[in-house]
VEXZA-984485 format. One record per residue (C-alpha): residue in three letters; chain; x, y, z. Coordinates in Angstrom, 3 decimals. Each point is the difference from the previous one (the first is absolute). Example, Ala and Ser with C-alpha at 12.3 -4.5 7.8 and 13.67 -1.06 7.14 Angstrom:
residues 2
 zator rokol        x        y        z
   ala     A   12.300   -4.500    7.800
   ser     A    1.370    3.440   -0.660
END
This chain:
residues 524
 zator rokol        x        y        z
   met     A  -48.811   39.754  -16.132
   leu     A   -2.238    1.636   -2.631
   tyr     A    2.829    1.485   -2.046
   phe     A    0.787   -2.115   -3.039
   pro     A    2.826    1.285   -2.199
   arg     A   -0.282   -0.734   -3.707
   trp     A    2.956   -2.417    0.009
   lys     A   -1.646   -2.142    2.651
   thr     A   -3.248   -0.168   -1.976
   ile     A    1.917   -0.954   -3.128
   leu     A    1.984   -2.652    1.897
   ile     A   -3.122   -1.620    1.497
   thr     A   -1.719    0.007   -3.394
   leu     A    3.100   -1.504   -1.614
   val     A    0.195   -2.798    2.595
   cys     A   -3.667   -0.852   -0.580
   ala     A    0.543   -0.014   -3.786
   val     A    3.020   -2.303    0.348
   gly     A   -2.113   -2.317    2.170
   val     A   -2.647   -0.201   -2.729
   val     A    2.626   -0.759   -2.671
   phe     A    1.683   -2.795    1.978
   ala     A   -3.316   -1.495    1.123
   phe     A   -1.468   -0.044   -3.528
   pro     A    1.798   -3.184   -1.265
   asn     A   -1.937   -2.011    2.601
   leu     A   -3.168    0.634   -2.026
   leu     A    1.543   -1.803   -2.988
   ser     A    0.649   -3.676   -0.621
   arg     A    3.519   -1.252    0.677
   glu     A    0.655   -0.410   -3.725
   ala     A   -1.170    3.542   -0.760
   ala     A    2.095    1.441    2.845
   glu     A    3.145   -1.829   -1.144
   ser     A   -0.495    1.174   -3.592
   met     A    0.143    3.659    1.054
   pro     A    3.175    1.946   -0.843
   arg     A    2.767   -0.536    2.540
   trp     A    0.208    3.728    0.749
   leu     A   -3.621    0.037    1.179
   pro     A   -1.031   -1.369    3.420
   his     A   -1.100   -3.564   -0.699
   gln     A    0.505   -1.839    3.289
   gln     A   -3.018   -1.605    1.618
   ile     A   -0.642   -1.057    3.574
   val     A    1.684   -3.355    0.569
   leu     A   -2.421   -2.617    1.309
   gly     A    1.291   -2.451    2.573
   leu     A   -0.215   -3.773   -0.035
   asp     A   -3.380   -0.042    1.761
   leu     A   -1.561    2.293   -2.618
   gln     A    1.302   -1.233   -3.367
   gly     A    0.831   -3.592    0.929
   gly     A    3.345   -1.713   -0.339
   ser     A    2.340   -2.294    1.899
   his     A    1.281    0.004    3.564
   leu     A    3.185   -1.916    0.843
   val     A    1.890   -0.410    3.254
   leu     A    3.591   -1.186   -0.529
   glu     A    2.422   -1.344    2.571
   val     A    3.732    0.560   -0.440
   glu     A    1.946   -3.144    0.884
   thr     A    2.685    1.892    1.889
   gly     A    1.472   -3.243    1.307
   val     A    1.409   -0.639   -3.484
   val     A    2.015    3.233    0.155
   leu     A    1.420   -0.948    3.391
   arg     A    0.853   -3.454   -1.376
   glu     A    1.860    1.577   -2.930
   arg     A    1.988    2.205    2.363
   leu     A    0.927   -3.070    2.035
   thr     A    1.009   -1.885   -3.152
   ala     A    2.254    2.896   -1.005
   leu     A    1.441   -0.153    3.509
   val     A    0.851   -3.681   -0.545
   asp     A    1.955    0.868   -3.161
   glu     A    1.892    2.799    1.754
   thr     A    0.767   -2.292    2.971
   arg     A    1.404   -2.624   -2.360
   val     A    2.257    2.615   -1.610
   arg     A    1.327    1.261    3.349
   leu     A    0.711   -3.434    1.465
   arg     A    1.446   -1.550   -3.173
   gly     A    3.640   -0.875    0.527
   glu     A   -0.063    1.108    3.630
   met     A   -1.477   -3.099    1.659
   lys     A   -1.972   -3.157   -0.548
   tyr     A   -3.703    0.151    0.790
   thr     A   -3.225   -1.905   -0.500
   gly     A   -3.748    0.580    0.120
   leu     A    0.050    3.391   -1.751
   gly     A   -3.549    0.931   -0.932
   val     A   -3.235    1.711    0.966
   val     A   -1.802   -1.449    3.008
   gly     A   -3.218    1.808    0.854
   asp     A    0.746    3.717    0.118
   ala     A    3.750   -0.438    0.480
   val     A    3.113   -1.103   -1.838
   asn     A    1.890   -2.788    1.786
   val     A    3.552   -1.163   -0.509
   arg     A    2.008   -2.429    2.172
   pro     A    3.820    0.216   -0.018
   lys     A    1.476   -3.519    0.070
   glu     A    2.490    1.008    2.673
   pro     A   -1.604    1.406    3.193
   thr     A    2.991    2.333    0.354
   asp     A   -0.977    1.679   -3.287
   val     A   -3.343    1.331    1.315
   glu     A    1.450    3.314    1.200
   arg     A    2.063    0.261   -3.181
   ala     A   -3.184   -0.478   -2.078
   ile     A   -1.780    2.768    1.924
   glu     A    2.935    2.341   -0.648
   leu     A   -0.021   -0.781   -3.724
   leu     A   -3.765    0.514   -0.260
   asp     A   -0.038    3.177    2.071
   gly     A   -1.266    2.899   -2.105
   ile     A   -1.474   -2.259   -2.680
   asp     A   -3.173    2.111    0.211
   pro     A   -0.743    2.876    2.401
   asp     A   -3.456   -1.469    0.684
   val     A    1.243   -3.516    0.797
   leu     A    0.450   -1.317    3.548
   ile     A    2.686   -2.710    0.410
   ala     A    0.021   -2.448    2.896
   ala     A    1.263   -3.483    0.878
   thr     A   -2.012   -2.806    1.608
   pro     A    1.421   -2.325    2.683
   glu     A    0.142   -2.716   -2.669
   gly     A    2.518    2.039   -2.000
   val     A   -2.377    1.230   -2.701
   val     A    0.443    3.589   -1.210
   thr     A   -3.348    1.656   -0.776
   leu     A   -0.637    3.136   -2.016
   thr     A   -3.408    1.646    0.442
   phe     A   -1.633    3.311   -0.825
   gly     A   -1.179    2.081    2.954
   glu     A   -3.689    0.751    0.520
   thr     A    0.421    3.567   -1.225
   ala     A    1.809   -1.187   -3.124
   ile     A   -2.674   -2.623   -0.735
   ser     A   -2.732    2.607    0.424
   thr     A    1.848    2.349   -2.361
   ile     A    0.472   -2.766   -2.599
   arg     A   -3.677   -0.919    0.082
   asp     A   -1.173    3.629   -0.104
   ser     A    2.328    0.782   -2.898
   ala     A   -1.307   -3.020   -1.930
   val     A   -3.621    1.126    0.413
   thr     A    0.803    3.603   -0.943
   gln     A    1.896   -1.094   -3.104
   ser     A   -2.757   -2.463   -0.948
   leu     A   -2.581    2.787    0.303
   glu     A    1.938    2.161   -2.442
   ile     A    0.526   -2.871   -2.474
   val     A   -3.701   -0.916    0.127
   arg     A   -0.861    3.644   -0.694
   arg     A    2.351    0.097   -3.008
   arg     A   -1.352   -3.234   -1.462
   ile     A   -3.633    1.067    0.298
   asp     A    0.736    3.468   -1.368
   glu     A    1.700   -1.618   -3.029
   thr     A   -3.261   -1.818   -0.852
   gly     A   -1.863    3.315   -0.314
   thr     A   -2.470   -0.718    2.799
   arg     A   -1.837    3.221    0.893
   glu     A    0.204    1.299    3.567
   pro     A    1.024   -3.179    1.865
   thr     A    0.217    0.087    3.793
   ile     A    3.256   -1.569    1.214
   gln     A    0.890    0.353    3.652
   arg     A    1.650   -1.838    2.840
   gln     A   -2.251   -1.873    2.403
   gly     A    1.566   -1.220    3.213
   pro     A    3.619   -1.111    0.328
   asp     A    0.234   -2.260   -3.070
   arg     A   -3.104    0.461   -2.149
   ile     A   -0.859    2.147   -3.022
   leu     A   -3.528    1.073   -0.930
   val     A   -0.689    0.312   -3.734
   gln     A   -3.301    1.356   -1.327
   leu     A   -0.515    0.161   -3.752
   pro     A   -3.109    1.994   -0.976
   gly     A   -1.558   -1.118   -3.264
   ile     A    1.992   -3.272   -0.157
   asp     A   -2.517   -2.847    0.026
   asn     A    2.435   -2.758   -0.953
   pro     A    3.293    0.468    1.848
   asp     A    1.667   -3.201   -1.280
   arg     A    2.690    1.853   -1.957
   ile     A    0.729    2.283    2.978
   lys     A    0.280   -3.038    2.284
   asp     A    2.378   -1.672   -2.436
   leu     A    2.180    3.106   -0.090
   leu     A    0.010    0.352    3.779
   gly     A    0.564   -3.706    0.559
   lys     A    3.376    0.036   -1.749
   thr     A    3.072    1.112    1.892
   ala     A    1.672    0.848   -3.350
   lys     A    3.501   -0.556    1.350
   leu     A    2.163   -0.193   -3.114
   asn     A    3.643   -1.095    0.064
   phe     A    2.554   -1.193   -2.524
   his     A    2.040   -3.114    0.912
   leu     A    2.666   -1.849   -1.959
   val     A   -0.883   -3.619   -0.801
   asp     A    2.276   -2.608    1.625
   thr     A    1.153   -1.859   -3.116
   glu     A    2.227   -2.356    1.997
   thr     A   -2.874   -1.652    1.882
   ser     A   -2.794   -1.840   -1.771
   val     A   -3.626    0.068    1.102
   gly     A    0.169   -3.761    0.566
   glu     A    2.907    0.397    2.429
   ala     A   -1.822    2.775    1.813
   arg     A   -3.120   -2.156    0.369
   gln     A    2.153   -2.765    1.519
   gly     A    1.276    2.429    2.640
   arg     A    3.398    0.699   -1.554
   leu     A   -0.524    3.762   -0.048
   pro     A    3.008    2.288    0.584
   pro     A   -0.304    2.403    2.963
   gly     A   -0.088    3.057   -2.258
   ser     A   -2.734   -1.286   -2.313
   met     A   -3.746   -0.611    0.195
   leu     A   -2.636   -1.851   -1.981
   val     A   -2.718    2.279   -1.431
   glu     A   -3.127   -1.014   -1.870
   ala     A   -0.983    1.612   -3.306
   asp     A   -3.110    2.130   -0.256
   asp     A   -1.718   -1.810   -2.862
   glu     A    2.730   -1.830   -1.938
   arg     A   -0.452   -3.804   -0.178
   asp     A    2.594   -2.726   -0.366
   val     A   -0.321   -3.136   -2.159
   ser     A   -2.042   -1.755    2.715
   gly     A   -2.575    2.811    0.048
   glu     A    1.007    1.265    3.431
   leu     A    1.157    3.514    0.762
   ala     A    3.654    0.400   -0.934
   gln     A    2.590    0.765    2.656
   tyr     A    3.273    1.910   -0.003
   val     A    3.071   -0.100    2.223
   val     A    1.008    3.625    0.544
   arg     A    2.525    1.777    2.166
   lys     A   -1.432    1.390    3.232
   arg     A    1.896    3.229   -0.394
   val     A   -2.076    2.704   -1.670
   ser     A    1.890    1.278   -3.045
   val     A   -2.250    3.045   -0.465
   ser     A   -2.949    0.931    2.211
   gly     A   -3.341    1.150   -1.386
   asp     A    0.191    2.890    2.454
   arg     A    2.240    1.691   -2.579
   leu     A   -2.760    0.130   -2.631
   val     A   -1.171    3.504   -0.878
   asp     A   -2.475   -0.864   -2.760
   ala     A   -1.814   -2.924   -1.561
   gln     A   -2.361    0.078   -2.976
   pro     A   -1.926   -2.632   -1.974
   thr     A    1.121   -0.271   -3.617
   phe     A    0.308   -2.508   -2.845
   gln     A    2.987   -1.963   -1.301
   thr     A   -0.404   -2.295   -3.018
   asn     A   -3.753    0.520    0.368
   gln     A    0.050   -1.366    3.560
   pro     A   -0.873    2.058    3.115
   val     A    3.084    0.684    2.114
   val     A    0.914    2.417    2.777
   ser     A    2.824    2.456   -0.593
   phe     A    1.816    1.269    3.086
   arg     A    2.596    2.608    0.862
   phe     A    2.383    0.185    2.975
   asp     A    1.322    3.026    1.815
   gly     A    3.704    0.909   -0.313
   val     A    1.251   -2.460    2.635
   gly     A   -2.238   -2.816   -1.198
   gly     A    0.990    0.632   -3.609
   arg     A    3.703   -0.319    0.853
   lys     A   -0.570   -3.207    1.962
   phe     A   -2.107   -1.469   -2.812
   gly     A    2.654    0.960   -2.528
   asp     A    2.797   -1.589    2.059
   ile     A   -1.979   -3.239    0.405
   thr     A   -0.667   -0.299   -3.732
   val     A    3.599    0.843   -0.902
   gln     A    1.468   -2.615    2.363
   asn     A   -2.478   -2.814   -0.712
   ile     A   -0.485   -0.180   -3.775
   gly     A   -1.436   -3.384   -0.957
   arg     A   -1.462   -0.607    3.463
   pro     A   -3.752    0.029    0.775
   leu     A   -1.334    2.806    2.199
   ala     A   -3.185   -0.892    1.881
   ile     A   -2.679    2.672    0.421
   ile     A   -1.806   -0.896    3.237
   leu     A   -3.305    1.623    1.001
   asp     A   -1.502   -0.987    3.339
   asn     A    2.182   -3.131    0.239
   lys     A   -1.003   -1.180   -3.494
   val     A    2.291   -0.028   -3.033
   ile     A   -1.751    1.983   -2.734
   ser     A    2.750   -0.653   -2.524
   ala     A    3.695   -0.827   -0.092
   pro     A    1.451    1.410   -3.212
   val     A    3.630   -0.628   -0.933
   ile     A    2.192    3.108    0.009
   arg     A    1.064    0.306   -3.656
   ser     A    1.774    3.356    0.207
   pro     A    0.710    2.747    2.533
   ile     A   -3.013    2.158    0.890
   thr     A    1.441    3.291    1.187
   gly     A   -2.909    2.349   -0.626
   gly     A   -1.693   -0.741    3.319
   ser     A   -3.135   -1.361   -1.663
   gly     A   -1.406   -3.274   -1.248
   val     A   -3.136   -2.026   -0.500
   ile     A   -1.760   -2.743    1.952
   glu     A   -1.332   -2.718   -2.264
   gly     A   -2.570   -2.593    0.903
   asn     A   -3.227   -1.501   -1.206
   phe     A   -1.825    3.226    0.841
   thr     A   -3.345    1.182   -1.210
   val     A   -0.372    3.744   -0.563
   arg     A   -1.863    0.286    3.305
   glu     A    2.700   -1.929    1.890
   ala     A    2.782    2.111   -1.498
   thr     A   -1.889    3.185    0.908
   asp     A   -0.577   -1.157    3.579
   leu     A    3.608   -1.151    0.448
   ala     A    1.285    3.360   -1.222
   leu     A   -2.401    1.725    2.410
   leu     A    1.256   -2.105    2.917
   leu     A    3.638    0.679   -0.811
   arg     A   -0.595    3.753   -0.336
   ala     A   -1.843    0.158    3.322
   gly     A    2.724   -1.950    1.809
   ala     A    0.140   -3.207    1.995
   leu     A   -1.953   -0.512    3.178
   pro     A    2.247   -0.575    3.007
   ala     A   -2.319   -2.792    1.163
   pro     A   -2.925   -2.010   -1.408
   leu     A   -3.553    1.259    0.522
   thr     A   -2.881   -2.176    1.144
   ile     A   -3.601    0.967   -0.730
   leu     A   -1.839   -0.274    3.327
   glu     A   -3.299    1.540   -1.048
   glu     A   -1.695    0.679   -3.306
   arg     A   -3.371    1.635   -0.533
   ser     A   -1.777    1.289   -3.080
   val     A   -2.564    2.776    0.191
   gly     A   -2.459    0.027   -2.866
   pro     A   -0.750    3.280   -1.810
   asp     A   -3.734   -0.503    0.617
   leu     A    0.511    0.376    3.758
   gly     A    2.053    3.140   -0.618
   ala     A   -2.654    1.396   -2.337
   asp     A   -2.692   -0.581    2.636
   ser     A    2.156    1.775    2.576
   val     A    0.572    2.965   -2.299
   gln     A   -3.715    0.209   -0.770
   ala     A   -0.935   -0.160    3.683
   gly     A    2.636    2.628    0.802
   lys     A   -1.311    2.298   -2.735
   leu     A   -3.546   -0.415    1.282
   ala     A    1.053    0.759    3.577
   ala     A    1.955    3.054   -1.137
   met     A   -2.909    1.297   -2.082
   ile     A   -2.487   -0.464    2.837
   gly     A    2.348    1.660    2.482
   leu     A    0.702    2.879   -2.414
   phe     A   -3.698    0.583   -0.695
   ala     A   -0.876   -0.089    3.703
   val     A    2.739    2.486    0.890
   ile     A   -0.985    2.372   -2.833
   val     A   -3.657   -0.001    1.042
   phe     A    0.877    0.462    3.674
   met     A    2.253    2.995   -0.667
   val     A   -2.543    1.751   -2.246
   val     A   -2.847   -0.573    2.472
   ser     A    2.086    1.087    2.994
   tyr     A    1.912    2.987   -1.414
   gly     A   -1.769    1.078   -3.172
   leu     A    2.221    1.868   -2.455
   phe     A    3.075   -0.519    2.189
   gly     A   -0.768   -3.733    0.013
   leu     A   -0.118    0.042   -3.812
   val     A    3.432    1.640   -0.049
   ala     A    1.287   -2.729    2.320
   asp     A   -1.451   -2.639   -2.366
   val     A    1.871    1.493   -2.966
   ala     A    3.195   -0.118    2.068
   leu     A   -0.810   -3.633    0.883
   leu     A   -0.171   -0.952   -3.693
   ile     A    3.321    1.772   -0.582
   asn     A    1.419   -1.928    2.944
   ile     A   -1.027   -3.316   -1.580
   leu     A    1.640    1.021   -3.284
   leu     A    3.207    0.961    1.814
   leu     A   -0.034   -3.312    1.882
   ala     A   -0.379   -1.972   -3.252
   ala     A    2.742    2.099   -1.620
   ala     A    2.383   -0.590    2.914
   leu     A   -0.605   -3.762   -0.051
   ser     A    0.600   -0.064   -3.766
   leu     A    3.105    2.182    0.132
   leu     A    1.601   -1.880    2.914
   gln     A   -1.084   -3.372   -1.438
   ala     A   -1.134   -1.011    3.482
   thr     A   -1.746   -3.368   -0.035
   leu     A   -3.710    0.270    0.799
   thr     A   -1.334   -2.928    2.030
   leu     A   -3.458   -0.766    1.368
   pro     A    0.854    1.580    3.394
   gly     A    1.311    2.923   -2.040
   ile     A   -3.504    0.490   -1.398
   ala     A   -1.202    0.074    3.603
   gly     A    2.560    2.742    0.617
   ile     A   -1.436    2.001   -2.920
   val     A   -3.556   -0.364    1.329
   leu     A    1.243    1.142    3.411
   thr     A    1.780    2.952   -1.633
   ile     A   -3.258    1.124   -1.639
   gly     A   -1.534    0.395    3.438
   met     A    3.097    1.571    1.513
   ala     A    0.440    2.438   -2.903
   val     A   -2.950    2.174    1.126
   asp     A    0.878   -0.259    3.685
   ala     A    2.197    3.116   -0.154
   asn     A   -2.781    1.902   -1.783
   val     A   -2.491   -1.009    2.668
   leu     A    2.309    1.411    2.696
   val     A    0.431    3.267   -1.908
   phe     A   -3.677    0.406   -0.852
   glu     A   -1.089   -0.642    3.584
   arg     A    2.477    2.636    1.203
   ile     A   -1.355    2.441   -2.581
   arg     A   -3.544   -0.648    1.246
   glu     A    1.095    0.757    3.550
   glu     A    1.645    3.247   -1.097
   val     A   -3.103    1.035   -1.961
   ala     A   -2.135   -0.743    3.073
   asn     A    2.323    2.260    2.027
   gly     A   -0.800    2.889   -2.344
   arg     A    3.053    0.095   -2.250
   thr     A   -0.213    1.197   -3.605
   pro     A    0.308   -2.595   -2.809
   phe     A    3.637    0.861   -0.754
   ser     A    0.954    0.039    3.652
   ala     A   -1.889   -3.226    0.748
   val     A    1.681   -1.903   -2.860
   asp     A    3.426    1.363    0.948
   ala     A   -0.424   -0.967    3.668
   gly     A   -1.459   -3.395   -0.912
   tyr     A    3.037   -1.012   -2.059
   gln     A    2.514    1.448    2.478
   arg     A   -1.458   -1.738    3.063
   ala     A   -0.711   -3.365   -1.686
   leu     A    3.357   -0.316   -1.757
   thr     A    1.937   -1.223    3.066
   thr     A   -2.597   -2.677    0.738
   ile     A   -0.024   -1.089   -3.654
   ile     A    3.791   -0.350   -0.118
   asp     A    0.164   -1.886    3.318
   ser     A   -2.694   -2.507   -0.948
   asn     A    1.454   -0.694   -3.456
   val     A    3.604   -0.242    1.197
   thr     A   -0.920   -2.584    2.650
   thr     A   -1.864   -2.055   -2.609
   leu     A    2.935    0.379   -2.398
   ile     A    2.376   -1.350    2.656
   ala     A   -2.231   -3.073    0.375
   ala     A   -0.060   -0.458   -3.804
   val     A    3.802    0.244   -0.210
   leu     A    0.366   -2.605    2.750
   leu     A   -2.419   -2.310   -1.827
   phe     A    2.087    0.371   -3.146
   gly     A    3.351   -0.396    1.759
   leu     A   -0.830   -2.868    2.334
   gly     A   -2.777   -1.744   -1.909
   ser     A    0.198   -2.267   -3.011
   gly     A   -2.221   -0.909   -2.915
   pro     A   -3.589    1.254    0.427
   val     A    0.830    2.013    3.137
   lys     A    2.715    1.866   -1.919
   gly     A   -2.462    0.688   -2.844
   phe     A   -2.501    1.480    2.444
   gly     A    2.717    2.199    1.484
   val     A    1.037    1.263   -3.453
   thr     A   -3.457    1.131   -1.091
   leu     A   -0.785    1.442    3.425
   ala     A    3.233    2.039    0.091
   ile     A   -0.438    1.335   -3.546
   gly     A   -3.690    0.697    0.719
   ile     A    0.867    2.045    3.085
   cys     A    2.470    2.149   -1.964
   thr     A   -2.411    0.622   -2.890
   ser     A   -2.944    0.672    2.346
   met     A    2.067    2.543    1.941
   phe     A    0.807    1.774   -3.250
   ser     A   -3.583   -0.068   -1.280
   ala     A   -1.546    1.069    3.314
   val     A    2.467    2.634    1.162
   met     A    1.040    1.412   -3.389
   val     A   -2.602   -0.761   -2.674
   thr     A   -3.136    0.543    2.091
   arg     A    1.386    3.157    1.600
   met     A    0.991    1.406   -3.388
   met     A   -3.491   -0.570   -1.408
   val     A   -1.671    1.495    3.100
   val     A    2.261    3.079   -0.063
   leu     A   -0.554    0.560   -3.734
   trp     A   -3.771   -0.257    0.517
   leu     A    0.094    2.435    2.927
   lys     A    2.023    2.588   -1.918
   gln     A   -2.265   -0.257   -3.047
   arg     A   -3.404   -0.049    1.720
   arg     A    0.750    1.845    3.274
   pro     A   -3.108   -1.464    1.716
   lys     A   -1.521    1.561    3.087
   leu     A   -1.042   -3.450    1.301
   leu     A    1.792   -3.343   -0.384
   pro     A   -2.032   -2.900   -1.492
   ile     A    1.220   -2.484    2.602
END
């Protein structure tokens, strides 16, 4: 235990030096740290929402909309399968099922045969009244809802990351909710606007054979729909309306890029399709020259330009009465992708930076008092050995700060409590070793023998106690959320750094002192 090869001494010294280098940026202001060369360590400890202030949002994913869309698609597929095979009535969505009634009771079994295999998740049955129902099973519904929430979580993450928000917390909460915490964001209005838009973009051909007046009077063909413009007004001052084909000519899912730009000094959004989308877009423009193509975003017509010539490059522009900010946000939404379902803000809270500053100040004060008390206790109790333990404690704090900076782990108020707890726990291993050394000295051992026996016999206890605490910290991190997770992070990192400082750093300094001084009595 007292033999320290040169490589081990160099390695321990190098680790301590690296800890100092990575912890140093925390002594600088954020601006000074960010202005440092990129090749130098410049990352600082990330403060959580409760320490630097910001916004807290709880969003609910309206998963029922996704299920409704699946049922609507089922209606269209049912119509295709039964067309020309039999006469039917009442085809549509009723509750969580699609109903269709064959006009001839003898056609019920025939309808079930035709619809069999329409979707592997769909259950088909017939009621005594002769109505054929198509429903999704419970497992399928659960999968649809879970998939919608998972996809929404990823889209929300992309949208917020595109805004440049630093260290947001975005995680699932319950079966259909998403927790969003935005440190440093005092006014989240723009974020809420971005999250409140589904951003479902599709291209539809305008029905030039049906006028808006006819559509308003109810004379709307089955394959067309009446859609309101986003901000275009008609001669009466009301929002303009368009009759467009229900069939999607090109889906916005095929977009691979969207950027804000200018055209004739007006902000527009340029877009680019993938290979499949580019071919579809090219075919549509080739076959429909002279016909308007409506660009529909979230069930609103942004614009409906007339196709003047074939567009075969797989790219184009979206025009509208955009401001620069609106064009930038629309491009961001299109790049991030469409939400599968709308989001509803259930809870919104803002945490002021003053409260966070008070928490940081109180945490610093608690840490300083705890550190001072531990240093004094160790020196009074163990003399020179206690001073060595105090040096190792300071190194432990530097390593903890370096690890938090390097890993970019978010420090919360409970995390500060974990640091204060770590300060006390960091000398616990030294106390065990020093007490063992005292016992060995009292039993008549020489200084070298007493130190060797003290470290050998205390090591198992030290490892057991720290491993059990580490298991608890890992469980807090894995099963907890928010502040509990932050406490688990700092506690786990603190345990690892304190083990290193107590078992390696302190022992190295004690061994080097013994070999240099060779004392006849130990000052402990």
